[in-house]
C-alpha positions as CSV (number, residue, x, y, z in Angstrom):
1,X,0.0,0.0,-0.1
2,X,1.2,3.3,-0.9
3,X,1.8,6.3,1.6
4,X,1.8,9.1,-1.2
5,X,-1.4,11.5,-0.9
6,X,-0.4,13.4,-3.7
7,X,-3.1,11.7,-6.0
8,X,-5.9,13.0,-3.5
9,X,-5.2,16.5,-2.5
10,X,-8.1,18.1,-4.7
11,X,-5.7,19.8,-6.8
12,X,-5.7,17.3,-9.8
13,X,-8.0,19.7,-11.9
14,X,-7.7,23.5,-11.9
15,X,-10.5,25.9,-11.9
16,X,-10.4,26.4,-15.9
17,X,-10.0,22.5,-16.3
18,X,-13.0,22.0,-14.1
19,X,-15.0,24.9,-16.0
20,X,-13.9,23.4,-19.6
21,X,-15.1,19.8,-18.4
22,X,-18.5,21.3,-17.7
23,X,-19.0,24.3,-20.1
24,X,-22.8,24.0,-19.7
25,X,-22.8,23.2,-16.1
26,X,-25.2,25.5,-14.2
27,X,-26.3,25.7,-10.6
28,X,-29.9,24.3,-10.6
29,X,-32.4,27.0,-9.5
30,X,-33.5,25.5,-6.2
31,X,-33.5,27.2,-2.7
32,X,-31.1,25.9,0.0
33,X,-29.6,27.2,3.3
34,X,-26.9,29.0,1.2
35,X,-27.5,31.6,-1.6
36,X,-27.2,31.0,-5.4
37,X,-23.6,31.7,-6.2
38,X,-21.3,33.1,-9.4
39,X,-20.0,30.0,-11.0
40,X,-16.2,31.5,-11.8
41,X,-16.0,32.0,-8.0
42,X,-17.4,29.0,-6.9
43,X,-14.8,26.9,-9.4
44,X,-12.2,28.7,-7.8
45,X,-13.1,27.7,-4.4
46,X,-13.9,24.3,-4.7
47,X,-10.6,23.4,-6.8
48,X,-8.7,24.8,-3.8
49,X,-8.1,21.8,-1.5
50,X,-7.3,24.2,1.5
51,X,-11.0,25.5,1.3
52,X,-12.4,22.0,1.3
53,X,-10.4,21.0,4.5
54,X,-12.1,23.9,6.5
55,X,-15.4,24.0,4.7
56,X,-18.5,24.0,6.9
57,X,-21.2,21.6,4.9
58,X,-24.9,22.5,5.5
59,X,-27.5,19.8,6.3
60,X,-29.0,18.2,3.2
61,X,-32.7,18.7,2.4
62,X,-34.5,15.6,1.9
63,X,-37.6,14.7,0.6
64,X,-39.8,11.6,-0.6
65,X,-39.9,11.2,-4.2
66,X,-42.9,9.4,-5.6
67,X,-42.5,6.8,-8.4
68,X,-45.4,5.9,-10.5
69,X,-45.6,2.1,-11.0
70,X,-48.0,0.0,-13.0
71,X,-49.4,-3.6,-13.0
72,X,-52.3,-5.4,-14.3
73,X,-53.7,-6.3,-10.6
74,X,-53.1,-3.0,-8.9
75,X,-53.4,-0.4,-11.8
76,X,-51.3,2.6,-11.2
77,X,-49.5,3.0,-7.8
78,X,-46.6,4.5,-6.2
79,X,-43.5,3.7,-4.7
80,X,-41.6,5.9,-2.3
81,X,-37.9,6.7,-2.1
82,X,-36.2,9.1,0.2
83,X,-33.8,11.4,-1.7
84,X,-31.5,14.3,-0.5
85,X,-29.8,17.4,-2.1
86,X,-26.9,19.3,-1.3
87,X,-26.6,23.3,-0.6
88,X,-25.3,25.2,-3.8
89,X,-21.7,25.2,-2.9
90,X,-21.6,21.7,-1.1
91,X,-23.2,20.3,-4.3
92,X,-20.4,21.9,-6.7
93,X,-17.7,20.3,-4.1
94,X,-19.3,16.9,-4.4
95,X,-19.4,17.3,-8.1
96,X,-15.9,17.9,-8.4
97,X,-14.5,15.4,-6.1
98,X,-17.0,13.0,-7.4
99,X,-15.3,13.8,-11.0
100,X,-11.9,13.2,-9.5
101,X,-12.9,9.8,-7.9
102,X,-14.6,8.8,-11.5
103,X,-11.6,9.5,-13.3
104,X,-9.6,7.1,-11.0
105,X,-12.4,4.7,-11.1
106,X,-12.7,4.8,-15.1
107,X,-8.9,4.1,-15.0
108,X,-9.4,1.2,-12.5
109,X,-12.1,-0.3,-14.9
110,X,-9.9,-0.1,-18.3
111,X,-7.0,-1.7,-16.5
112,X,-9.1,-4.6,-15.1
113,X,-11.0,-5.1,-18.2
114,X,-14.2,-4.1,-16.4
115,X,-15.4,-1.4,-18.9
116,X,-18.4,-3.3,-20.0
117,X,-19.4,-4.8,-16.4
118,X,-20.1,-1.7,-14.5
119,X,-22.3,0.3,-16.6
120,X,-24.0,3.3,-14.4
121,X,-22.5,6.4,-12.9
122,X,-19.8,6.6,-15.2
123,X,-18.2,9.7,-16.9
124,X,-16.9,7.8,-20.1
125,X,-20.0,6.0,-21.4
126,X,-20.0,7.8,-24.6
127,X,-23.6,8.4,-24.7
128,X,-24.6,4.9,-24.2
129,X,-27.9,4.5,-21.8
130,X,-29.7,1.3,-20.8
131,X,-30.9,0.8,-24.1
132,X,-27.4,-0.1,-25.3
133,X,-26.7,-1.9,-22.0
134,X,-30.1,-4.3,-22.2
135,X,-29.3,-4.9,-26.3
136,X,-25.6,-6.2,-25.3
137,X,-27.1,-8.5,-22.9
138,X,-29.8,-10.0,-24.9
139,X,-27.6,-10.1,-28.0
140,X,-25.1,-12.3,-26.0
141,X,-28.0,-14.5,-24.8
142,X,-29.3,-15.0,-28.5
143,X,-25.7,-16.1,-29.8
144,X,-25.8,-19.0,-27.3
145,X,-27.2,-22.4,-28.1
146,X,-28.3,-22.7,-24.3
147,X,-27.5,-20.6,-21.5
148,X,-28.5,-19.9,-17.7
149,X,-29.5,-16.5,-16.9
150,X,-29.4,-14.8,-13.4
151,X,-31.1,-11.4,-12.6
152,X,-30.7,-9.8,-9.2
153,X,-31.3,-6.6,-7.3
154,X,-29.7,-5.8,-4.0
155,X,-31.9,-4.5,-1.1
156,X,-31.4,-1.1,0.4
157,X,-28.4,-0.4,-1.6
158,X,-27.3,3.2,-0.7
159,X,-28.6,3.0,2.8
160,X,-26.8,-0.1,3.3
161,X,-22.9,0.7,2.4
162,X,-20.7,0.0,5.2
163,X,-18.6,3.1,6.1
164,X,-15.4,1.2,7.0
165,X,-15.5,-0.9,3.7
166,X,-16.3,1.9,1.5
167,X,-13.1,4.2,3.1
168,X,-10.9,1.1,2.3
169,X,-12.0,0.8,-1.3
170,X,-11.7,4.6,-1.8
171,X,-7.9,4.3,-0.3
172,X,-7.3,1.0,-2.6
173,X,-8.5,3.1,-5.6
174,X,-6.4,6.2,-4.9
175,X,-3.3,4.2,-3.8
176,X,-2.9,5.6,-0.4
177,X,-3.2,4.3,3.3
178,X,-5.3,7.1,4.5
179,X,-7.4,9.8,2.8
180,X,-6.0,13.5,2.9
181,X,-7.7,16.1,4.8
182,X,-9.8,17.3,1.9
183,X,-11.0,13.9,0.9
184,X,-11.7,12.7,4.5
185,X,-13.7,15.9,4.9
186,X,-16.0,14.8,1.7
187,X,-15.9,11.3,3.0
188,X,-17.3,12.4,6.7
189,X,-19.8,14.6,5.5
190,X,-21.7,11.9,3.1
191,X,-21.3,9.2,5.9
192,X,-22.0,11.3,9.0
193,X,-24.6,13.5,7.3
194,X,-27.3,15.5,8.6
195,X,-30.6,16.6,6.8
196,X,-33.7,18.7,7.1
197,X,-37.1,17.5,5.6
198,X,-38.4,19.7,2.9
199,X,-41.9,19.3,4.7
200,X,-40.5,20.9,7.7
201,X,-39.1,23.9,5.7
202,X,-42.2,24.4,4.0
203,X,-44.0,24.8,7.4
204,X,-41.5,27.1,8.6
205,X,-42.0,29.2,5.8
206,X,-45.8,29.0,6.0
207,X,-46.1,27.5,2.8
208,X,-48.4,24.2,1.9
209,X,-46.9,20.8,1.2
210,X,-47.9,20.7,-2.4
211,X,-46.6,21.5,-5.7
212,X,-47.5,25.2,-5.4
213,X,-45.9,25.4,-2.1
214,X,-42.6,23.9,-3.4
215,X,-42.7,26.2,-6.4
216,X,-42.9,29.3,-4.0
217,X,-40.2,27.8,-1.9
218,X,-37.9,27.7,-4.6
219,X,-38.2,31.1,-5.3
220,X,-36.9,32.1,-1.9
221,X,-33.5,33.5,-1.4
222,X,-32.7,31.0,1.2
223,X,-34.4,28.1,3.0
224,X,-35.1,29.8,6.1
225,X,-36.8,33.0,7.1
226,X,-35.0,35.9,8.8
227,X,-36.2,34.9,12.1
228,X,-34.7,31.4,12.0
229,X,-31.1,29.8,11.8
230,X,-29.8,26.5,11.8
231,X,-29.3,26.7,15.6
232,X,-33.0,27.4,16.2
233,X,-33.8,24.3,13.8
234,X,-31.5,22.2,16.2
235,X,-33.4,23.4,19.2
236,X,-36.6,22.4,17.4
237,X,-35.0,19.0,16.6
238,X,-35.7,19.6,12.7
239,X,-31.9,18.6,11.8
240,X,-31.8,15.0,11.7
241,X,-28.2,13.3,11.8
242,X,-27.5,10.0,10.3
243,X,-27.3,8.1,13.8
244,X,-26.0,5.0,12.0
245,X,-22.2,5.4,12.2
246,X,-21.6,2.4,10.4
247,X,-23.7,2.4,7.3
248,X,-25.1,4.6,4.6
249,X,-24.9,7.6,2.3
250,X,-27.5,9.9,1.2
251,X,-28.9,8.8,-2.2
252,X,-29.2,12.0,-4.4
253,X,-25.9,13.7,-3.9
254,X,-23.6,14.2,-6.9
255,X,-20.9,11.8,-5.5
256,X,-23.2,8.9,-4.2
257,X,-23.2,7.3,-7.5
258,X,-19.4,7.1,-8.0
259,X,-19.0,6.1,-4.2
260,X,-21.5,3.1,-4.9
261,X,-19.3,2.0,-7.8
262,X,-16.3,2.2,-5.8
263,X,-17.8,0.0,-3.0
264,X,-18.7,-2.6,-5.6
265,X,-15.0,-2.8,-7.1
266,X,-14.0,-6.0,-5.6
267,X,-17.3,-7.7,-6.3
268,X,-17.3,-6.7,-9.7
269,X,-13.9,-7.8,-10.2
270,X,-14.4,-11.2,-8.7
271,X,-17.8,-11.5,-10.9
272,X,-15.8,-10.7,-14.1
273,X,-13.5,-13.4,-13.5
274,X,-15.5,-16.1,-12.3
275,X,-18.4,-15.4,-14.9
276,X,-16.3,-14.0,-17.8
277,X,-12.9,-15.2,-17.7
278,X,-13.6,-18.7,-16.2
279,X,-16.9,-19.5,-17.9
280,X,-17.2,-17.4,-20.9
281,X,-20.2,-15.5,-19.7
282,X,-21.3,-12.2,-19.4
283,X,-21.7,-10.0,-16.0
284,X,-23.3,-6.6,-16.0
285,X,-24.1,-4.3,-12.9
286,X,-26.3,-1.2,-13.6
287,X,-26.1,0.2,-9.9
288,X,-28.1,-2.4,-7.8
289,X,-29.3,-4.3,-10.9
290,X,-27.2,-7.4,-12.0
291,X,-27.5,-9.7,-14.9
292,X,-25.3,-12.9,-15.1
293,X,-25.3,-15.4,-18.3
294,X,-23.8,-18.5,-18.2
295,X,-23.8,-20.4,-21.5
296,X,-23.3,-24.1,-22.5
297,X,-23.0,-25.6,-19.2
298,X,-24.7,-28.5,-17.3
299,X,-27.0,-28.0,-14.5
300,X,-24.6,-29.3,-12.0
301,X,-21.9,-26.8,-13.0
302,X,-24.4,-24.3,-12.7
303,X,-25.4,-24.8,-9.2
304,X,-21.9,-24.6,-8.2
305,X,-21.2,-21.2,-9.8
306,X,-24.6,-20.1,-8.6
307,X,-23.1,-21.1,-5.1
308,X,-19.9,-19.2,-5.7
309,X,-21.8,-16.1,-6.7
310,X,-23.9,-16.2,-3.4
311,X,-20.7,-16.7,-1.6
312,X,-19.1,-13.5,-3.1
313,X,-22.1,-11.7,-2.3
314,X,-21.9,-12.7,1.2
315,X,-18.3,-11.5,1.3
316,X,-19.4,-8.1,0.7
317,X,-20.6,-6.2,4.0
318,X,-24.5,-5.3,3.9
319,X,-25.0,-6.6,0.2
320,X,-28.0,-8.5,0.3
321,X,-30.2,-9.7,-2.7
322,X,-33.8,-8.6,-2.9
323,X,-35.9,-12.0,-2.7
324,X,-38.7,-10.7,-4.8
325,X,-36.5,-9.8,-7.7
326,X,-34.2,-12.7,-8.0
327,X,-35.0,-14.7,-11.3
328,X,-33.3,-17.7,-12.9
329,X,-34.0,-18.5,-16.7
330,X,-32.8,-21.4,-18.7
331,X,-32.6,-20.2,-22.5
332,X,-32.5,-23.0,-25.1
333,X,-33.7,-23.3,-28.8
334,X,-35.0,-19.5,-28.7
335,X,-37.2,-20.2,-25.6
336,X,-37.1,-19.1,-22.2
337,X,-38.0,-20.9,-19.3
338,X,-38.1,-19.5,-15.6
339,X,-36.7,-22.2,-13.3
340,X,-37.1,-20.3,-10.0
341,X,-38.9,-23.2,-8.3
342,X,-35.8,-25.4,-8.6
343,X,-33.4,-23.0,-6.9
344,X,-35.2,-20.1,-5.2
345,X,-37.4,-20.0,-2.0
346,X,-40.0,-18.4,-4.2
347,X,-43.7,-19.1,-4.7
348,X,-46.5,-18.0,-7.3
349,X,-46.5,-17.7,-10.9
350,X,-43.2,-17.2,-12.6
351,X,-43.0,-15.4,-15.8
352,X,-40.9,-17.0,-18.7
353,X,-39.7,-13.4,-19.8
354,X,-36.4,-12.1,-19.1
355,X,-36.8,-8.4,-18.0
356,X,-33.7,-6.1,-17.7
357,X,-33.1,-2.2,-17.6
358,X,-36.7,-1.9,-18.9
359,X,-36.6,-4.3,-21.8
360,X,-38.2,-7.6,-22.1
361,X,-36.9,-10.7,-24.0
362,X,-39.0,-14.0,-24.5
363,X,-36.3,-16.0,-26.5
364,X,-37.1,-14.6,-29.8
365,X,-38.2,-10.8,-29.5
366,X,-37.3,-7.9,-27.4
367,X,-39.8,-5.1,-26.6
368,X,-40.0,-2.6,-23.9
369,X,-41.5,-3.9,-20.7
370,X,-45.1,-4.1,-20.6
371,X,-45.6,-2.6,-17.5
372,X,-44.0,0.6,-19.0
373,X,-46.2,0.3,-22.1
374,X,-49.3,0.0,-19.9
375,X,-48.4,2.9,-17.8
376,X,-48.0,5.1,-20.8
377,X,-51.5,4.1,-22.1
378,X,-52.9,4.3,-18.8
379,X,-51.7,8.1,-18.6
380,X,-52.5,8.8,-22.1
381,X,-56.0,7.4,-21.8
382,X,-56.6,9.3,-18.6
383,X,-55.7,12.6,-20.3
384,X,-58.1,11.7,-23.0
385,X,-60.9,11.1,-20.4
386,X,-60.1,14.5,-19.0
387,X,-60.3,16.4,-22.4
388,X,-63.9,14.5,-23.0
389,X,-65.1,15.3,-19.7
390,X,-63.8,19.1,-20.1
391,X,-65.3,19.4,-23.7
392,X,-68.8,18.0,-22.3
393,X,-68.8,20.4,-19.5
394,X,-67.8,23.5,-21.5
395,X,-69.1,22.1,-24.8
396,X,-66.1,23.0,-26.7
397,X,-63.4,20.8,-28.5
398,X,-60.7,21.6,-25.9
399,X,-58.0,22.4,-28.5
400,X,-55.4,23.4,-25.9
401,X,-55.9,20.3,-24.0
402,X,-55.7,18.2,-27.1
403,X,-52.3,20.3,-28.0
404,X,-50.9,19.0,-24.6
405,X,-52.1,15.4,-25.2
406,X,-50.0,15.2,-28.3
407,X,-47.0,17.1,-26.8
408,X,-46.8,14.4,-23.8
409,X,-48.0,11.4,-25.5
410,X,-47.4,11.5,-29.1
411,X,-44.7,12.0,-31.8
412,X,-46.6,15.1,-32.7
413,X,-44.6,17.7,-30.9
414,X,-41.9,20.3,-31.8
415,X,-38.6,20.0,-30.3
416,X,-38.8,23.6,-29.0
417,X,-41.8,22.6,-27.1
418,X,-40.7,19.4,-25.5
419,X,-36.9,19.3,-25.6
420,X,-36.7,16.8,-23.0
421,X,-38.7,14.4,-25.1
422,X,-41.6,11.9,-24.2
423,X,-42.2,8.2,-24.1
424,X,-42.7,7.8,-27.9
425,X,-39.2,9.7,-28.4
426,X,-37.7,7.2,-26.0
427,X,-39.4,4.3,-28.2
428,X,-37.6,6.1,-31.3
429,X,-34.3,5.9,-29.5
430,X,-35.0,2.1,-28.4
431,X,-36.1,1.3,-32.3
432,X,-32.9,3.0,-33.5
433,X,-30.4,0.9,-31.4
434,X,-32.7,-2.3,-31.7
435,X,-32.6,-2.2,-35.4
436,X,-35.2,-4.9,-36.9
437,X,-37.2,-5.5,-33.6
438,X,-40.7,-5.3,-34.7
439,X,-42.4,-5.2,-31.4
440,X,-40.4,-2.0,-30.2
441,X,-41.4,-0.5,-33.6
442,X,-44.9,-1.4,-33.6
443,X,-45.3,0.7,-30.4
444,X,-44.6,3.7,-32.2
445,X,-46.5,2.7,-35.1
446,X,-49.4,2.1,-33.4
447,X,-49.9,4.6,-30.8
448,X,-51.6,7.5,-33.0
449,X,-54.2,5.6,-34.0
450,X,-54.9,4.1,-30.3
451,X,-54.9,7.7,-29.2
452,X,-57.3,8.7,-32.3
453,X,-59.3,5.6,-31.6
454,X,-59.7,6.5,-27.9
455,X,-60.6,10.2,-28.6
456,X,-63.4,9.3,-31.2
457,X,-65.1,7.1,-28.6
458,X,-68.3,8.6,-27.4
459,X,-68.3,9.5,-23.7
460,X,-70.5,7.5,-21.8
461,X,-73.7,9.0,-20.6
462,X,-73.6,10.7,-17.2
463,X,-75.4,8.4,-14.6
């Protein structure tokens, strides 16, 4: 182990280089405990390690993000995830040190031939996305005469990261025995972090806990009114400290993704050696989602390799597979068979479709997951239902609402109006990557006729 700390002084990249690498970088227009800043001054501050050593980090602001899900049984429902965001200067500091770590991490991947194994939170992916990664996995399966496929998802990934193990991995990556003062300041503040709930800040500012209240909140100069300070928040017990001094980092900070990747370095290396080098298979990890493909082996061999995979998982502190999301498949003669009942303690109906990164493979064809398609039509039809109801109530054709419908749910929109794109734009990108996959192409080809048909249907009589 090296003792040199020159690699992690925070001076690897000066302000101009930082600015050049992010020429379009801007400070998001949100409100926090510090005021919005001038970027040139901020770049100079962040790239001086002496500033970081003594920098006083503000608490994160935490909130619950609701993700809309859809299933045939439940219809549309929501899942919740706790996320945090840092103060303006803190966020830029995390971004900068995250870039430095990411550079080192990408170099590690290149040296260890892991470039196509860890595929999330990377700075050198060259525009590739989940579409490209899922295609790589399914193309690999298609080329095999037969194969075992294992899909897994790690439980409570970010909240479970072991602090001591994480620190050791960072030191190993940087080639040092201990972190320099500036790096340790970063590490300390993402492991012993504190946070204030957005809901509490809205209440303190006499704002409602809804979209309108949050919109007004983000127009304030700072998160606290003149009669409040961080000390007063402490007295009111509004500042919540991560009491678990052993585990967890905040999900949502600019540095959390690369720290999670660094945490998985040894596991990724072990999986690459076991799956790819020793068994000519494929291993990919997208954050906490993994896929393993083991081609042309007998069942007895698969059982031994599967046991080795579980042993490698158990060797990493707090790395636990989510039981509900584990799936094992057998592929042969363009057919996929779910064999969970032979290997896993799972009950219920098992689907013979491999789902990975939002795409589904049935042994022959690839398409976008049915859940995603169903959610799209559920929302689009809901919008159409609203248009019809409004038209019935006001006795007009509601052109404004129809324009919004086409903008959000069809390919009939201008780039200026919808620069971020919608679901059909995503389908187009998938169609271009998955060239020749008819089931993906059919989603785009049929969506306008389905919308038009639903618009023409007569509104049901009012009871």
